[in-house]
Backbone as CSV, one residue per row, in Angstrom:
resi,resn,N_x,N_y,N_z,CA_x,CA_y,CA_z,C_x,C_y,C_z
1,UNK,53.210,-44.676,-67.382,51.876,-44.834,-66.854,50.877,-43.952,-67.596
2,UNK,51.264,-42.733,-67.974,50.371,-41.828,-68.671,50.009,-42.368,-70.046
3,UNK,50.897,-43.065,-70.688,50.604,-43.639,-72.001,49.516,-44.699,-71.869
4,UNK,49.610,-45.547,-70.818,48.599,-46.578,-70.581,47.239,-45.958,-70.290
5,UNK,47.187,-44.861,-69.526,45.922,-44.177,-69.233,45.321,-43.593,-70.512
6,UNK,46.179,-43.012,-71.346,45.695,-42.429,-72.601,45.134,-43.514,-73.509
7,UNK,45.803,-44.657,-73.579,45.326,-45.765,-74.399,44.012,-46.295,-73.842
8,UNK,43.937,-46.420,-72.508,42.714,-46.907,-71.869,41.551,-45.946,-72.118
9,UNK,41.778,-44.644,-71.982,40.730,-43.653,-72.237,40.296,-43.674,-73.699
10,UNK,41.239,-43.835,-74.615,40.910,-43.906,-76.036,40.077,-45.152,-76.307
11,UNK,40.414,-46.264,-75.679,39.664,-47.503,-75.868,38.242,-47.376,-75.313
12,UNK,38.105,-46.749,-74.151,36.780,-46.547,-73.559,35.943,-45.631,-74.453
13,UNK,36.514,-44.570,-74.972,35.789,-43.655,-75.862,35.355,-44.374,-77.139
14,UNK,36.216,-45.213,-77.688,35.885,-45.955,-78.898,34.740,-46.931,-78.630
15,UNK,34.791,-47.613,-77.467,33.714,-48.544,-77.125,32.393,-47.807,-76.915
16,UNK,32.449,-46.649,-76.278,31.229,-45.864,-76.048,30.630,-45.417,-77.372
17,UNK,31.489,-44.950,-78.281,31.000,-44.521,-79.595,30.419,-45.699,-80.365
18,UNK,31.025,-46.859,-80.246,30.536,-48.038,-80.956,29.197,-48.516,-80.380
19,UNK,28.989,-48.347,-79.079,27.758,-48.801,-78.450,26.610,-47.814,-78.626
20,UNK,26.893,-46.546,-78.873,25.840,-45.535,-78.959,24.773,-45.870,-80.000
21,UNK,25.122,-46.280,-81.232,24.056,-46.636,-82.171,23.225,-47.834,-81.698
22,UNK,23.867,-48.783,-81.026,23.137,-49.947,-80.546,22.105,-49.560,-79.507
23,UNK,22.451,-48.634,-78.627,21.513,-48.188,-77.616,20.344,-47.473,-78.284
24,UNK,20.604,-46.632,-79.281,19.537,-45.931,-79.986,18.648,-46.931,-80.710
25,UNK,19.247,-47.934,-81.348,18.453,-48.928,-82.046,17.617,-49.734,-81.066
26,UNK,18.168,-50.010,-79.888,17.405,-50.753,-78.892,16.192,-49.942,-78.454
27,UNK,16.353,-48.613,-78.316,15.232,-47.755,-77.959,14.167,-47.775,-79.030
28,UNK,14.571,-47.760,-80.298,13.611,-47.816,-81.383,12.905,-49.165,-81.420
29,UNK,13.636,-50.220,-81.151,13.056,-51.555,-81.202,12.043,-51.751,-80.074
30,UNK,12.171,-50.959,-78.991,11.273,-51.106,-77.856,9.885,-50.547,-78.160
31,UNK,9.728,-49.797,-79.256,8.420,-49.251,-79.595,7.502,-50.372,-80.071
32,UNK,6.288,-50.379,-79.538,5.288,-51.348,-79.963,4.026,-50.594,-80.366
33,UNK,3.291,-51.160,-81.286,2.065,-50.531,-81.761,0.892,-51.481,-81.557
34,UNK,-0.253,-50.906,-81.279,-1.487,-51.672,-81.088,-2.606,-50.937,-81.816
35,UNK,-3.426,-51.680,-82.557,-4.579,-51.088,-83.228,-5.845,-51.530,-82.509
36,UNK,-6.648,-50.561,-82.134,-7.916,-50.795,-81.457,-9.034,-50.442,-82.440
37,UNK,-10.039,-51.277,-82.527,-11.130,-51.012,-83.469,-12.481,-51.075,-82.761
38,UNK,-13.420,-50.360,-83.335,-14.790,-50.368,-82.845,-15.713,-50.272,-84.049
39,UNK,-16.708,-51.150,-84.127,-17.700,-51.101,-85.202,-19.006,-50.564,-84.632
40,UNK,-19.495,-49.539,-85.285,-20.830,-49.029,-85.000,-21.698,-49.275,-86.220
41,UNK,-22.923,-49.753,-85.981,-23.918,-49.832,-87.037,-24.746,-48.556,-86.962
42,UNK,-25.103,-48.029,-88.113,-25.866,-46.789,-88.158,-27.268,-47.066,-88.674
43,UNK,-28.237,-46.410,-88.072,-29.621,-46.489,-88.509,-30.074,-45.132,-89.015
44,UNK,-31.225,-45.124,-89.619,-31.705,-43.915,-90.291,-32.292,-42.872,-89.362
45,UNK,-32.502,-43.181,-88.116,-33.099,-42.218,-87.214,-34.606,-42.243,-87.228
46,UNK,-35.174,-43.172,-87.975,-36.635,-43.290,-88.013,-37.094,-44.209,-86.891
47,UNK,-38.395,-44.421,-86.808,-38.948,-45.317,-85.789,-38.542,-46.765,-86.047
48,UNK,-38.208,-47.091,-87.288,-37.758,-48.438,-87.631,-36.265,-48.519,-87.341
49,UNK,-35.865,-49.488,-86.542,-34.467,-49.579,-86.124,-33.664,-50.454,-87.082
50,UNK,-33.680,-50.099,-88.332,-32.962,-50.841,-89.354,-31.519,-50.343,-89.422
51,UNK,-30.556,-51.257,-89.302,-29.134,-50.897,-89.403,-28.780,-50.868,-90.882
52,UNK,-28.574,-49.683,-91.437,-28.398,-49.542,-92.877,-26.939,-49.391,-93.302
53,UNK,-26.051,-49.100,-92.349,-24.641,-48.889,-92.683,-23.797,-49.220,-91.458
54,UNK,-22.486,-49.234,-91.664,-21.568,-49.453,-90.547,-20.336,-48.572,-90.712
55,UNK,-19.668,-48.332,-89.583,-18.398,-47.609,-89.544,-17.450,-48.444,-88.696
56,UNK,-16.310,-48.803,-89.255,-15.237,-49.437,-88.496,-14.212,-48.360,-88.193
57,UNK,-14.187,-47.907,-86.947,-13.225,-46.898,-86.513,-11.994,-47.620,-85.983
58,UNK,-10.814,-47.180,-86.399,-9.560,-47.811,-85.960,-8.616,-46.742,-85.434
59,UNK,-8.021,-47.033,-84.302,-7.063,-46.136,-83.677,-5.779,-46.915,-83.428
60,UNK,-4.737,-46.576,-84.194,-3.432,-47.225,-84.038,-2.577,-46.343,-83.145
61,UNK,-2.107,-46.925,-82.041,-1.299,-46.196,-81.079,0.035,-46.916,-80.927
62,UNK,1.114,-46.165,-81.053,2.459,-46.715,-80.857,3.003,-46.212,-79.523
63,UNK,3.612,-47.132,-78.787,4.115,-46.836,-77.453,5.627,-46.998,-77.422
64,UNK,6.275,-46.151,-76.700,7.721,-46.224,-76.488,8.019,-45.546,-75.172
65,UNK,9.151,-44.882,-75.120,9.517,-44.164,-73.905,9.323,-42.679,-74.168
66,UNK,8.510,-41.961,-73.485,7.898,-42.183,-72.172,6.438,-42.611,-72.206
67,UNK,5.889,-42.960,-73.345,4.478,-43.353,-73.434,4.072,-43.426,-74.891
68,UNK,2.991,-42.771,-75.238,2.511,-42.753,-76.621,3.491,-41.954,-77.473
69,UNK,3.987,-42.582,-78.535,4.933,-41.903,-79.423,4.283,-41.447,-80.721
70,UNK,3.227,-42.146,-81.160,2.497,-41.734,-82.361,1.130,-42.399,-82.361
71,UNK,0.216,-41.812,-83.139,-1.128,-42.386,-83.247,-1.731,-41.969,-84.579
72,UNK,-2.569,-42.860,-85.119,-3.212,-42.624,-86.402,-4.655,-43.115,-86.315
73,UNK,-5.580,-42.312,-86.819,-6.992,-42.683,-86.864,-7.386,-42.964,-88.312
74,UNK,-8.104,-44.067,-88.534,-8.622,-44.401,-89.864,-10.028,-44.970,-89.699
75,UNK,-10.786,-44.957,-90.792,-12.115,-45.563,-90.745,-12.448,-46.209,-92.077
76,UNK,-13.269,-47.237,-91.989,-13.800,-47.916,-93.155,-15.311,-47.899,-93.003
77,UNK,-16.019,-47.590,-94.089,-17.477,-47.504,-94.024,-18.090,-48.392,-95.092
78,UNK,-19.332,-48.773,-94.884,-20.049,-49.556,-95.880,-21.517,-49.669,-95.522
79,UNK,-22.301,-50.141,-96.470,-23.725,-50.357,-96.202,-23.949,-51.817,-95.856
80,UNK,-24.961,-52.060,-95.077,-25.366,-53.429,-94.767,-26.246,-53.926,-95.910
81,UNK,-26.631,-55.176,-95.877,-27.514,-55.726,-96.909,-28.798,-54.924,-97.074
82,UNK,-29.540,-54.691,-95.984,-30.769,-53.897,-96.127,-30.495,-52.463,-96.579
83,UNK,-29.391,-51.899,-96.122,-29.065,-50.527,-96.516,-28.744,-50.417,-97.991
84,UNK,-28.008,-51.383,-98.510,-27.669,-51.379,-99.940,-28.923,-51.604,-100.778
85,UNK,-29.793,-52.478,-100.306,-31.006,-52.799,-101.069,-31.988,-51.628,-101.107
86,UNK,-31.969,-50.787,-100.083,-32.930,-49.688,-100.027,-32.314,-48.341,-100.396
87,UNK,-31.104,-48.340,-100.943,-30.519,-47.119,-101.481,-29.758,-46.233,-100.520
88,UNK,-29.325,-46.768,-99.386,-28.565,-45.942,-98.451,-27.137,-45.779,-98.928
89,UNK,-26.576,-44.624,-98.656,-25.200,-44.305,-99.050,-24.488,-43.705,-97.838
90,UNK,-23.319,-44.239,-97.519,-22.519,-43.697,-96.424,-21.213,-43.172,-97.003
91,UNK,-20.826,-42.007,-96.546,-19.585,-41.386,-96.997,-18.704,-41.138,-95.785
92,UNK,-17.529,-41.763,-95.773,-16.582,-41.527,-94.693,-15.931,-40.171,-94.866
93,UNK,-15.861,-39.417,-93.797,-15.221,-38.102,-93.818,-13.845,-38.187,-93.187
94,UNK,-13.579,-37.271,-92.299,-12.277,-37.220,-91.646,-12.180,-38.226,-90.510
95,UNK,-10.997,-38.785,-90.375,-10.621,-39.582,-89.210,-9.312,-38.969,-88.737
96,UNK,-9.363,-38.235,-87.623,-8.200,-37.471,-87.182,-7.924,-37.678,-85.702
97,UNK,-6.653,-37.641,-85.366,-6.241,-37.610,-83.969,-6.288,-36.144,-83.554
98,UNK,-7.143,-35.832,-82.600,-7.316,-34.456,-82.161,-6.345,-34.062,-81.054
99,UNK,-5.909,-35.032,-80.271,-5.026,-34.740,-79.139,-4.163,-35.964,-78.878
100,UNK,-2.860,-35.739,-78.711,-1.948,-36.836,-78.372,-0.946,-36.345,-77.348
101,UNK,-0.893,-37.062,-76.238,0.081,-36.806,-75.172,0.641,-38.155,-74.746
102,UNK,1.660,-38.195,-73.896,2.253,-39.491,-73.519,1.271,-40.503,-72.935
103,UNK,0.207,-40.056,-72.276,-0.743,-41.005,-71.697,-2.174,-40.713,-72.129
104,UNK,-2.344,-40.085,-73.291,-3.697,-39.741,-73.731,-3.733,-39.559,-75.242
105,UNK,-4.747,-40.141,-75.877,-4.993,-39.948,-77.309,-6.494,-39.780,-77.488
106,UNK,-6.894,-38.780,-78.256,-8.314,-38.599,-78.573,-8.451,-38.450,-80.075
107,UNK,-9.368,-39.229,-80.660,-9.585,-39.203,-82.107,-11.064,-38.993,-82.414
108,UNK,-11.313,-38.424,-83.595,-12.683,-38.189,-84.050,-12.829,-38.761,-85.456
109,UNK,-13.943,-39.463,-85.673,-14.272,-40.074,-86.956,-15.613,-39.476,-87.390
110,UNK,-15.682,-38.982,-88.612,-16.932,-38.357,-89.042,-17.249,-38.721,-90.482
111,UNK,-18.460,-38.433,-90.875,-18.914,-38.688,-92.227,-20.394,-38.394,-92.312
112,UNK,-21.057,-38.967,-93.333,-22.486,-38.701,-93.493,-23.213,-39.914,-94.056
113,UNK,-24.508,-39.907,-93.836,-25.386,-40.985,-94.252,-26.593,-40.351,-94.960
114,UNK,-26.990,-40.921,-96.095,-28.170,-40.426,-96.817,-28.759,-41.565,-97.638
115,UNK,-29.970,-41.378,-98.087,-30.619,-42.370,-98.943,-30.834,-41.755,-100.322
116,UNK,-30.723,-42.591,-101.328,-30.871,-42.127,-102.707,-31.813,-43.049,-103.470
117,UNK,-32.669,-42.446,-104.286,-33.487,-43.206,-105.214,-32.630,-43.333,-106.465
118,UNK,-32.158,-44.534,-106.732,-31.180,-44.734,-107.795,-31.894,-44.903,-109.125
119,UNK,-31.702,-43.944,-109.993,-32.187,-43.984,-111.367,-31.102,-43.331,-112.209
120,UNK,-31.444,-42.848,-113.353,-30.443,-42.197,-114.199,-29.827,-41.014,-113.468
121,UNK,-30.654,-40.151,-112.933,-30.179,-39.039,-112.109,-30.689,-39.271,-110.688
122,UNK,-29.825,-39.783,-109.795,-30.320,-40.123,-108.455,-30.827,-38.896,-107.696
123,UNK,-31.891,-39.109,-106.956,-32.434,-38.097,-106.062,-32.095,-38.566,-104.650
124,UNK,-31.384,-37.722,-103.909,-30.903,-38.133,-102.593,-31.438,-37.220,-101.499
125,UNK,-31.587,-37.800,-100.329,-31.991,-37.021,-99.158,-30.799,-36.166,-98.709
126,UNK,-31.051,-35.163,-97.889,-29.917,-34.413,-97.327,-29.025,-35.357,-96.516
127,UNK,-27.747,-35.065,-96.504,-26.797,-35.895,-95.756,-26.951,-35.639,-94.257
128,UNK,-26.988,-36.723,-93.493,-27.045,-36.633,-92.030,-25.660,-36.981,-91.488
129,UNK,-25.045,-36.088,-90.733,-23.687,-36.352,-90.255,-23.653,-37.367,-89.109
130,UNK,-22.556,-38.117,-89.042,-22.296,-38.980,-87.889,-20.950,-38.586,-87.295
131,UNK,-20.777,-38.849,-85.998,-19.525,-38.592,-85.292,-19.264,-39.733,-84.315
132,UNK,-18.043,-40.208,-84.338,-17.604,-41.256,-83.412,-16.305,-40.774,-82.783
133,UNK,-16.123,-41.095,-81.507,-14.932,-40.656,-80.784,-14.257,-41.857,-80.134
134,UNK,-12.937,-41.877,-80.187,-12.146,-42.871,-79.477,-11.177,-42.134,-78.581
135,UNK,-11.115,-42.540,-77.318,-10.232,-41.859,-76.379,-9.460,-42.884,-75.563
136,UNK,-8.132,-42.789,-75.646,-7.238,-43.679,-74.903,-6.640,-42.893,-73.748
137,UNK,-6.922,-43.337,-72.550,-6.349,-42.763,-71.335,-6.295,-43.909,-70.326
138,UNK,-5.162,-44.606,-70.250,-5.115,-45.826,-69.440,-5.434,-45.567,-67.964
139,UNK,-6.286,-46.412,-67.388,-6.627,-46.260,-65.967,-5.486,-46.752,-65.085
140,UNK,-5.538,-46.380,-63.823,-4.522,-46.847,-62.874,-4.616,-48.361,-62.700
141,UNK,-5.830,-48.903,-62.778,-6.049,-50.340,-62.636,-6.967,-50.793,-63.763
142,UNK,-6.666,-51.910,-64.358,-7.515,-52.448,-65.414,-6.839,-52.362,-66.770
143,UNK,-7.535,-52.858,-67.781,-6.926,-52.894,-69.117,-6.833,-51.501,-69.739
144,UNK,-5.757,-51.294,-70.472,-5.534,-50.026,-71.166,-6.111,-50.127,-72.574
145,UNK,-7.381,-49.802,-72.719,-8.053,-49.820,-74.014,-8.809,-48.505,-74.178
146,UNK,-9.020,-48.084,-75.410,-9.766,-46.835,-75.607,-11.234,-46.972,-75.216
147,UNK,-11.786,-45.873,-74.810,-13.230,-45.781,-74.620,-13.823,-45.227,-75.907
148,UNK,-14.977,-45.716,-76.294,-15.612,-45.288,-77.536,-16.932,-44.615,-77.219
149,UNK,-17.248,-43.572,-77.968,-18.522,-42.893,-77.824,-18.939,-42.362,-79.192
150,UNK,-20.149,-41.811,-79.259,-20.646,-41.312,-80.543,-21.466,-40.062,-80.316
151,UNK,-21.793,-39.402,-81.406,-22.631,-38.214,-81.353,-24.024,-38.566,-80.885
152,UNK,-24.856,-37.561,-80.701,-26.221,-37.826,-80.222,-27.068,-38.535,-81.280
153,UNK,-28.002,-39.354,-80.811,-28.971,-39.945,-81.724,-29.883,-38.831,-82.222
154,UNK,-29.990,-38.738,-83.500,-30.841,-37.723,-84.127,-31.275,-38.279,-85.464
155,UNK,-30.782,-37.681,-86.540,-31.065,-38.217,-87.869,-30.313,-39.518,-88.111
156,UNK,-29.260,-39.751,-87.331,-28.496,-41.005,-87.380,-28.553,-41.631,-85.995
157,UNK,-28.859,-42.929,-85.942,-28.835,-43.671,-84.690,-27.642,-44.625,-84.711
158,UNK,-27.062,-44.866,-83.531,-25.864,-45.679,-83.387,-26.206,-46.961,-82.639
159,UNK,-25.680,-48.096,-83.135,-25.928,-49.397,-82.517,-24.611,-50.155,-82.419
160,UNK,-24.470,-50.910,-81.294,-23.259,-51.711,-81.108,-23.320,-53.046,-81.818
161,UNK,-24.496,-53.488,-82.200,-24.601,-54.796,-82.871,-25.572,-54.722,-84.026
162,UNK,-25.511,-55.740,-84.871,-26.365,-55.774,-86.056,-27.787,-56.063,-85.650
């Protein structure tokens, strides 16, 4: 009888060892990622509300057990037609995740906006900084999407549409 128990225990241990990688792989496969984006149009801060540039802020969040497993912030910037025609220049700065916890992610996107008189040696205005924030903190009820906000309107104005 003891030989049968030893064989049975050895078989159970072998099956457990064989299943362990599968369970780990299943946990890895359960991770899903979602990218959330927000486009802000930027204006010069003057009385004329001309949208001269844009910022596409993107926040990629990966979810697994027990919640957020990783997150990455990126941004793409460019000038609009009127902005390109009138010499506006936008420079994307840092896009960083400032805080990440299982149920919370906060990111900051920054850069600068200036106008240049394009000639052989361009003459440019001082750079005006912009700041955009994305914050993911799922509510108890409703869709789990990031909230977006921006720095104060000053030398740069922020618009949700063109």
